[in-house]
C-alpha positions as a Python dict, from the first residue, in 0.01 Angstrom:
ca = {
    (1, 'M'): (0, 0, 0),
    (2, 'M'): (50, 255, -279),
    (3, 'K'): (-204, 517, -288),
    (4, 'K'): (-439, 568, -568),
    (5, 'P'): (-350, 854, -806),
    (6, 'L'): (-568, 1134, -795),
    (7, 'Y'): (-749, 1254, -1122),
    (8, 'E'): (-649, 1613, -1248),
    (9, 'L'): (-990, 1761, -1120),
    (10, 'R'): (-977, 1591, -804),
    (11, 'Q'): (-610, 1725, -764),
    (12, 'A'): (-753, 2087, -810),
    (13, 'I'): (-1002, 2032, -544),
    (14, 'A'): (-777, 1892, -334),
    (15, 'G'): (-549, 2215, -348),
    (16, 'I'): (-838, 2393, -195),
    (17, 'K'): (-878, 2164, 76),
    (18, 'S'): (-737, 2451, 348),
    (19, 'Y'): (-1012, 2666, 231),
    (20, 'F'): (-1297, 2412, 327),
    (21, 'L'): (-1146, 2332, 635),
    (22, 'Y'): (-1155, 2726, 750),
    (23, 'A'): (-1523, 2729, 625),
    (24, 'A'): (-1588, 2407, 814),
    (25, 'L'): (-1418, 2602, 1106),
    (26, 'F'): (-1616, 2929, 1062),
    (27, 'S'): (-1937, 2700, 1034),
    (28, 'A'): (-1883, 2571, 1371),
    (29, 'A'): (-1890, 2890, 1515),
    (30, 'V'): (-2177, 2986, 1309),
    (31, 'N'): (-2382, 2682, 1433),
    (32, 'I'): (-2297, 2718, 1783),
    (33, 'L'): (-2417, 3091, 1760),
    (34, 'M'): (-2725, 2994, 1604),
    (35, 'L'): (-2804, 2843, 1963),
    (36, 'V'): (-2797, 3215, 2080),
    (37, 'P'): (-3158, 3278, 2021),
    (38, 'I'): (-3301, 2972, 2155),
    (39, 'I'): (-3085, 3027, 2503),
    (40, 'Y'): (-3198, 3384, 2493),
    (41, 'M'): (-3532, 3294, 2478),
    (42, 'L'): (-3504, 3038, 2735),
    (43, 'Q'): (-3361, 3263, 2983),
    (44, 'V'): (-3602, 3523, 2935),
    (45, 'Y'): (-3892, 3297, 2984),
    (46, 'D'): (-3737, 3097, 3276),
    (47, 'R'): (-3564, 3382, 3440),
    (48, 'V'): (-3650, 3747, 3363),
    (49, 'V'): (-4049, 3663, 3343),
    (50, 'T'): (-4042, 3496, 3710),
    (51, 'S'): (-3812, 3726, 3866),
    (52, 'R'): (-3925, 3999, 3666),
    (53, 'S'): (-3530, 4139, 3676),
    (54, 'L'): (-3501, 4451, 3436),
    (55, 'P'): (-3129, 4435, 3499),
    (56, 'T'): (-3117, 4063, 3409),
    (57, 'L'): (-3310, 4134, 3087),
    (58, 'L'): (-3076, 4422, 2965),
    (59, 'T'): (-2771, 4197, 3030),
    (60, 'L'): (-2889, 3916, 2843),
    (61, 'T'): (-3035, 4136, 2550),
    (62, 'L'): (-2683, 4337, 2509),
    (63, 'I'): (-2504, 3985, 2522),
    (64, 'M'): (-2749, 3855, 2277),
    (65, 'I'): (-2712, 4148, 2042),
    (66, 'F'): (-2324, 4106, 2064),
    (67, 'L'): (-2327, 3728, 1985),
    (68, 'L'): (-2581, 3742, 1681),
    (69, 'A'): (-2363, 4066, 1531),
    (70, 'S'): (-2043, 3824, 1591),
    (71, 'L'): (-2286, 3566, 1365),
    (72, 'G'): (-2322, 3776, 1097),
    (73, 'G'): (-1957, 3826, 1087),
    (74, 'F'): (-1875, 3510, 1072),
    (75, 'E'): (-2123, 3406, 799),
    (76, 'W'): (-1967, 3671, 608),
    (77, 'I'): (-1631, 3547, 659),
    (78, 'R'): (-1729, 3196, 574),
    (79, 'A'): (-1875, 3334, 250),
    (80, 'R'): (-1583, 3533, 159),
    (81, 'I'): (-1356, 3189, 202),
    (82, 'L'): (-1580, 2979, -34),
    (83, 'I'): (-1565, 3250, -301),
    (84, 'N'): (-1197, 3292, -281),
    (85, 'A'): (-1168, 2887, -313),
    (86, 'S'): (-1391, 2900, -611),
    (87, 'N'): (-1199, 3136, -783),
    (88, 'V'): (-871, 2975, -717),
    (89, 'L'): (-1041, 2652, -841),
    (90, 'E'): (-1157, 2820, -1163),
    (91, 'K'): (-829, 3001, -1212),
    (92, 'S'): (-621, 2683, -1138),
    (93, 'L'): (-824, 2453, -1422),
    (94, 'H'): (-953, 2741, -1674),
    (95, 'S'): (-647, 2737, -1922),
    (96, 'R'): (-606, 2362, -1885),
    (97, 'V'): (-1002, 2314, -1932),
    (98, 'V'): (-959, 2551, -2248),
    (99, 'D'): (-661, 2377, -2365),
    (100, 'A'): (-828, 2021, -2345),
    (101, 'M'): (-1139, 2161, -2504),
    (102, 'F'): (-941, 2290, -2799),
    (103, 'R'): (-776, 1972, -2840),
    (104, 'R'): (-1063, 1796, -2829),
    (105, 'S'): (-1219, 1978, -3106),
    (106, 'L'): (-890, 1905, -3311),
    (107, 'L'): (-913, 1544, -3267),
    (108, 'T'): (-1262, 1506, -3371),
    (109, 'S'): (-1343, 1477, -3720),
    (110, 'S'): (-1637, 1692, -3717),
    (111, 'G'): (-1447, 1964, -3530),
    (112, 'T'): (-1675, 2001, -3237),
    (113, 'N'): (-1649, 2393, -3104),
    (114, 'S'): (-1869, 2360, -2759),
    (115, 'V'): (-1808, 2580, -2495),
    (116, 'Q'): (-1985, 2339, -2259),
    (117, 'P'): (-1664, 2262, -2047),
    (118, 'V'): (-1619, 2637, -1981),
    (119, 'N'): (-1951, 2672, -1891),
    (120, 'D'): (-1941, 2353, -1646),
    (121, 'L'): (-1566, 2511, -1494),
    (122, 'T'): (-1835, 2835, -1396),
    (123, 'G'): (-2116, 2619, -1280),
    (124, 'L'): (-1908, 2424, -1038),
    (125, 'R'): (-1743, 2758, -932),
    (126, 'Q'): (-2102, 2885, -867),
    (127, 'F'): (-2213, 2607, -676),
    (128, 'L'): (-1935, 2648, -435),
    (129, 'T'): (-2083, 2954, -332),
    (130, 'G'): (-2451, 2845, -346),
    (131, 'N'): (-2673, 2768, -34),
    (132, 'G'): (-2624, 2391, -119),
    (133, 'M'): (-2259, 2425, 38),
    (134, 'F'): (-2374, 2593, 316),
    (135, 'A'): (-2592, 2356, 366),
    (136, 'F'): (-2304, 2104, 337),
    (137, 'F'): (-2131, 2263, 622),
    (138, 'D'): (-2420, 2291, 885),
    (139, 'T'): (-2599, 1952, 814),
    (140, 'P'): (-2311, 1761, 1039),
    (141, 'W'): (-2477, 1981, 1319),
    (142, 'F'): (-2757, 1785, 1308),
    (143, 'P'): (-2685, 1484, 1574),
    (144, 'I'): (-2521, 1778, 1809),
    (145, 'Y'): (-2874, 1959, 1797),
    (146, 'I'): (-3073, 1628, 1852),
    (147, 'L'): (-2827, 1553, 2168),
    (148, 'L'): (-2929, 1900, 2307),
    (149, 'M'): (-3278, 1809, 2249),
    (150, 'F'): (-3231, 1494, 2449),
    (151, 'M'): (-3092, 1722, 2720),
    (152, 'F'): (-3437, 1890, 2743),
    (153, 'H'): (-3644, 1573, 2739),
    (154, 'P'): (-3627, 1239, 2574),
    (155, 'W'): (-3945, 1273, 2374),
    (156, 'F'): (-3777, 1581, 2206),
    (157, 'G'): (-3466, 1409, 2109),
    (158, 'V'): (-3678, 1067, 1960),
    (159, 'A'): (-3918, 1339, 1745),
    (160, 'G'): (-3577, 1498, 1602),
    (161, 'I'): (-3459, 1145, 1501),
    (162, 'V'): (-3767, 1049, 1349),
    (163, 'A'): (-3797, 1392, 1153),
    (164, 'G'): (-3440, 1369, 1029),
    (165, 'I'): (-3501, 984, 913),
    (166, 'V'): (-3800, 1118, 689),
    (167, 'I'): (-3621, 1451, 553),
    (168, 'V'): (-3330, 1234, 457),
    (169, 'A'): (-3566, 971, 301),
    (170, 'L'): (-3753, 1274, 81),
    (171, 'A'): (-3410, 1385, 1),
    (172, 'Y'): (-3309, 1030, -155),
    (173, 'A'): (-3645, 1006, -323),
    (174, 'N'): (-3593, 1350, -494),
    (175, 'E'): (-3283, 1214, -594),
    (176, 'E'): (-3432, 881, -742),
    (177, 'A'): (-3715, 1117, -903),
    (178, 'T'): (-3500, 1384, -1085),
    (179, 'S'): (-3119, 1273, -1161),
    (180, 'K'): (-3186, 1081, -1472),
    (181, 'I'): (-3437, 1315, -1586),
    (182, 'L'): (-3209, 1625, -1536),
    (183, 'Q'): (-2898, 1441, -1690),
    (184, 'A'): (-3109, 1365, -1989),
    (185, 'A'): (-3239, 1718, -2007),
    (186, 'N'): (-2835, 1840, -1968),
    (187, 'L'): (-2728, 1609, -2279),
    (188, 'D'): (-3030, 1706, -2513),
    (189, 'A'): (-2966, 2061, -2411),
    (190, 'A'): (-2562, 2054, -2498),
    (191, 'R'): (-2651, 1851, -2822),
    (192, 'N'): (-2889, 2165, -2911),
    (193, 'T'): (-2678, 2428, -2868),
    (194, 'N'): (-2387, 2234, -3052),
    (195, 'R'): (-2614, 2206, -3351),
    (196, 'L'): (-2741, 2580, -3318),
    (197, 'T'): (-2352, 2686, -3304),
    (198, 'G'): (-2272, 2470, -3620),
    (199, 'N'): (-2580, 2561, -3786),
    (200, 'M'): (-2499, 2962, -3720),
    (201, 'R'): (-2144, 2878, -3884),
    (202, 'N'): (-2324, 2787, -4211),
    (203, 'V'): (-2591, 3044, -4191),
    (204, 'E'): (-2532, 3169, -4545),
    (205, 'V'): (-2544, 2819, -4702),
    (206, 'I'): (-2832, 2708, -4510),
    (207, 'E'): (-3054, 3019, -4634),
    (208, 'A'): (-2903, 2973, -4995),
    (209, 'M'): (-3034, 2626, -4978),
    (210, 'G'): (-3382, 2711, -4835),
    (211, 'M'): (-3342, 2517, -4520),
    (212, 'T'): (-3382, 2791, -4275),
    (213, 'D'): (-3751, 2734, -4177),
    (214, 'A'): (-3699, 2334, -4155),
    (215, 'L'): (-3403, 2416, -3917),
    (216, 'L'): (-3572, 2629, -3701),
    (217, 'R'): (-3890, 2390, -3646),
    (218, 'Q'): (-3642, 2127, -3561),
    (219, 'Q'): (-3451, 2384, -3328),
    (220, 'I'): (-3807, 2473, -3154),
    (221, 'A'): (-3870, 2085, -3118),
    (222, 'D'): (-3538, 1998, -2962),
    (223, 'N'): (-3618, 2301, -2749),
    (224, 'N'): (-3956, 2174, -2608),
    (225, 'K'): (-3798, 1852, -2555),
    (226, 'V'): (-3550, 1996, -2320),
    (227, 'L'): (-3818, 2214, -2168),
    (228, 'A'): (-4026, 1894, -2098),
    (229, 'L'): (-3765, 1700, -1949),
    (230, 'Q'): (-3656, 2016, -1718),
    (231, 'S'): (-4012, 2080, -1631),
    (232, 'K'): (-4081, 1709, -1547),
    (233, 'A'): (-3786, 1713, -1299),
    (234, 'S'): (-3865, 2057, -1156),
    (235, 'R'): (-4216, 1954, -1060),
    (236, 'K'): (-4122, 1650, -895),
    (237, 'G'): (-3837, 1835, -738),
    (238, 'A'): (-4099, 2094, -617),
    (239, 'A'): (-4382, 1835, -506),
    (240, 'L'): (-4084, 1688, -246),
    (241, 'S'): (-3954, 2021, -166),
    (242, 'S'): (-4281, 2133, -57),
    (243, 'T'): (-4359, 1803, 102),
    (244, 'T'): (-4032, 1859, 307),
    (245, 'R'): (-4106, 2206, 405),
    (246, 'V'): (-4482, 2139, 526),
    (247, 'F'): (-4356, 1857, 736),
    (248, 'R'): (-4081, 2037, 890),
    (249, 'I'): (-4341, 2284, 985),
    (250, 'I'): (-4580, 2029, 1103),
    (251, 'M'): (-4315, 1844, 1339),
    (252, 'Q'): (-4223, 2193, 1494),
    (253, 'S'): (-4597, 2253, 1582),
    (254, 'S'): (-4650, 1917, 1672),
    (255, 'M'): (-4335, 1960, 1931),
    (256, 'L'): (-4519, 2243, 2094),
    (257, 'C'): (-4803, 1979, 2149),
    (258, 'V'): (-4527, 1752, 2290),
    (259, 'G'): (-4397, 2034, 2518),
    (260, 'A'): (-4729, 2135, 2624),
    (261, 'L'): (-4802, 1771, 2765),
    (262, 'L'): (-4476, 1778, 2934),
    (263, 'V'): (-4560, 2133, 3086),
    (264, 'L'): (-4897, 2007, 3230),
    (265, 'R'): (-4702, 1694, 3366),
    (266, 'Q'): (-4468, 1945, 3512),
    (267, 'D'): (-4167, 1763, 3351),
    (268, 'I'): (-4045, 2070, 3174),
    (269, 'S'): (-4065, 2447, 3224),
    (270, 'P'): (-4265, 2675, 2924),
    (271, 'G'): (-3946, 2781, 2834),
    (272, 'V'): (-3791, 2451, 2733),
    (273, 'M'): (-4119, 2399, 2568),
    (274, 'I'): (-4067, 2675, 2337),
    (275, 'A'): (-3676, 2611, 2308),
    (276, 'G'): (-3725, 2242, 2219),
    (277, 'S'): (-3962, 2345, 1920),
    (278, 'L'): (-3697, 2627, 1796),
    (279, 'L'): (-3459, 2369, 1836),
    (280, 'L'): (-3567, 2120, 1607),
    (281, 'G'): (-3642, 2382, 1353),
    (282, 'R'): (-3274, 2473, 1344),
    (283, 'A'): (-3181, 2112, 1367),
    (284, 'L'): (-3390, 2037, 1029),
    (285, 'A'): (-3325, 2365, 837),
    (286, 'P'): (-3004, 2248, 687),
    (287, 'L'): (-3167, 1924, 577),
    (288, 'D'): (-3458, 2111, 415),
    (289, 'V'): (-3214, 2327, 230),
    (290, 'L'): (-3045, 2007, 113),
    (291, 'V'): (-3346, 1890, -38),
    (292, 'A'): (-3447, 2216, -200),
    (293, 'T'): (-3107, 2263, -342),
    (294, 'W'): (-3085, 1876, -456),
    (295, 'K'): (-3129, 1976, -807),
    (296, 'N'): (-2812, 2189, -794),
    (297, 'F'): (-2631, 1899, -651),
    (298, 'A'): (-2730, 1682, -930),
    (299, 'I'): (-2608, 1960, -1190),
    (300, 'A'): (-2297, 2009, -1051),
    (301, 'R'): (-2230, 1618, -1018),
    (302, 'S'): (-2289, 1627, -1386),
    (303, 'Q'): (-2056, 1897, -1453),
    (304, 'F'): (-1796, 1772, -1249),
    (305, 'Q'): (-1806, 1412, -1411),
    (306, 'R'): (-1811, 1591, -1776),
    (307, 'L'): (-1515, 1815, -1678),
    (308, 'E'): (-1337, 1510, -1567),
    (309, 'K'): (-1405, 1282, -1828),
    (310, 'L'): (-1281, 1575, -2066),
    (311, 'L'): (-942, 1600, -1865),
    (312, 'Q'): (-886, 1231, -1856),
    (313, 'E'): (-949, 1181, -2246),
    (314, 'T'): (-729, 1508, -2333),
    (315, 'P'): (-407, 1460, -2086),
    (316, 'A'): (-189, 1768, -2041),
    (317, 'I'): (92, 1774, -2279),
    (318, 'A'): (429, 1687, -2091),
    (319, 'E'): (711, 1980, -2125),
    (320, 'Q'): (847, 1893, -2392),
    (321, 'M'): (1258, 1941, -2477),
    (322, 'K'): (1333, 2290, -2661),
    (323, 'L'): (1465, 2230, -3002),
    (324, 'P'): (1666, 2431, -3244),
    (325, 'A'): (1530, 2657, -3484),
    (326, 'P'): (1433, 2391, -3787),
    (327, 'S'): (1573, 2418, -4116),
    (328, 'G'): (1250, 2315, -4283),
    (329, 'K'): (1322, 1947, -4382),
    (330, 'L'): (995, 1762, -4405),
    (331, 'Q'): (932, 1400, -4433),
    (332, 'A'): (671, 1160, -4437),
    (333, 'E'): (729, 806, -4392),
    (334, 'K'): (471, 541, -4473),
    (335, 'L'): (164, 743, -4353),
    (336, 'V'): (-153, 545, -4287),
    (337, 'V'): (-428, 812, -4164),
    (338, 'V'): (-724, 715, -3991),
    (339, 'P'): (-937, 1013, -3875),
    (340, 'P'): (-1029, 1058, -3509),
    (341, 'G'): (-1346, 860, -3425),
    (342, 'S'): (-1326, 666, -3727),
    (343, 'K'): (-1216, 290, -3870),
    (344, 'Q'): (-1190, 390, -4224),
    (345, 'V'): (-847, 462, -4372),
    (346, 'V'): (-846, 769, -4574),
    (347, 'L'): (-453, 766, -4641),
    (348, 'H'): (-232, 459, -4720),
    (349, 'H'): (109, 450, -4745),
    (350, 'V'): (202, 809, -4836),
    (351, 'E'): (568, 893, -4863),
    (352, 'L'): (697, 1240, -4924),
    (353, 'S'): (1022, 1439, -4872),
    (354, 'L'): (1047, 1827, -4912),
    (355, 'E'): (1392, 1993, -4876),
    (356, 'P'): (1381, 2348, -4735),
    (357, 'G'): (1247, 2604, -4956),
    (358, 'E'): (1057, 2307, -5183),
    (359, 'S'): (687, 2340, -5246),
    (360, 'L'): (458, 2103, -5286),
    (361, 'G'): (107, 2109, -5460),
    (362, 'I'): (-157, 1884, -5353),
    (363, 'V'): (-487, 1821, -5559),
    (364, 'G'): (-733, 1585, -5596),
    (365, 'P'): (-1116, 1563, -5572),
    (366, 'S'): (-1314, 1618, -5269),
    (367, 'A'): (-1306, 1394, -4957),
    (368, 'A'): (-968, 1259, -5159),
    (369, 'G'): (-778, 1301, -4810),
    (370, 'K'): (-594, 1634, -4883),
    (371, 'T'): (-701, 1803, -4589),
    (372, 'S'): (-654, 1481, -4358),
    (373, 'L'): (-288, 1477, -4505),
    (374, 'L'): (-220, 1818, -4404),
    (375, 'R'): (-374, 1770, -4053),
    (376, 'T'): (-107, 1485, -4016),
    (377, 'L'): (178, 1662, -4153),
    (378, 'L'): (107, 1954, -3886),
    (379, 'G'): (79, 1710, -3603),
    (380, 'I'): (-322, 1769, -3525),
    (381, 'W'): (-369, 1398, -3602),
    (382, 'K'): (-174, 1113, -3520),
    (383, 'P'): (-90, 880, -3813),
    (384, 'A'): (-218, 524, -3730),
    (385, 'Q'): (128, 427, -3889),
    (386, 'G'): (424, 587, -3991),
    (387, 'C'): (533, 901, -3896),
    (388, 'V'): (597, 1283, -3968),
    (389, 'R'): (966, 1432, -3926),
    (390, 'L'): (1053, 1782, -3950),
    (391, 'D'): (1462, 1819, -3953),
    (392, 'G'): (1447, 1436, -3854),
    (393, 'V'): (1255, 1491, -3536),
    (394, 'V'): (879, 1340, -3532),
    (395, 'V'): (656, 1628, -3533),
    (396, 'A'): (461, 1530, -3219),
    (397, 'V'): (787, 1597, -3031),
    (398, 'W'): (813, 1955, -3151),
    (399, 'N'): (650, 2239, -2921),
    (400, 'R'): (357, 2342, -3086),
    (401, 'A'): (412, 2735, -3006),
    (402, 'E'): (763, 2719, -3112),
    (403, 'R'): (707, 2537, -3389),
    (404, 'G'): (409, 2758, -3521),
    (405, 'S'): (626, 3076, -3492),
    (406, 'H'): (863, 2979, -3777),
    (407, 'R'): (778, 3113, -4128),
    (408, 'F'): (855, 2788, -4334),
    (409, 'L'): (536, 2638, -4169),
    (410, 'N'): (322, 2900, -4376),
    (411, 'H'): (455, 2732, -4716),
    (412, 'L'): (280, 2397, -4596),
}
């Protein structure tokens, strides 16, 4: 069975898989050491307090300090690993994204100049070093914490499972409530940025035509629409995040109640009662962070999808054969030109032939197709029919960087 080929962006992420494996390894060490305060407290309650042994207390305290210092070191290393992974990802994709962005701008009749793809790549890099990514590595340890709670007492384990299910349900509700709103807000924000960029390029014409105030009012209205959508998503997300946080605190406090009942029945010791409550808080903490940072997950997913779409629509140019320096003979054979994104033919069966050193003047009214012809002759647009040849070779075959270095092109 053949493996399904990975898209470029997924290949780049697969290329930093080793960083994620090391991050997962250090996350395991971090989560194991997170149990140190709970075990320390349990030993102090059940051993030191009952035995009144100062040497035992001193020994336990020194071990606890050493292990928690190691915990800090492991967290620092994990953060450095993810930072390096994000840097490698951006360096491997930056030039490719910029090239695709330029080529897409050339292939659109309006000449879109949005820098959104670069911002998306930066956003993905920042997401890889945020709290949401740490929660992603910590969440798989939830079942292990629940298993430990079952070892303390079955009631603790059941309470942990119920709490986890409720928090996951709240996370799903958060996704359903905010994802579509955030996607709409991001699309509107990108369109507003593109429109503002276009207006700034034509600021003199806009001012001369007295359109500044009208465009300003339109820009404010568009911005207010985006703010309204973002605020709506933020309000819903904040409400669910607050609900999740309060629920977690209630469950931890309730665990003390359950533990007290078990202590009164002499099923567990007071130390286990406190440890069970702390362990539940530790188990639910990554889930709580996931809910709080779900907006970042939604934004990162949108950024990933936009970048993947861009790279698919503008695939990388294969390495082209190096050709000898051209003499400058230019031929157009039965050119039919249709602007990208349009179905209207602007040039029909154009033919011309220029020998080296010859010049040709192209005149005509506005929108007659002069610029479209030049774009096609230079290989910026692909002809719908026919072809353009330079020294008998189709223009698209030439390496653009090499072709652009020859002086004769300045006469086109």
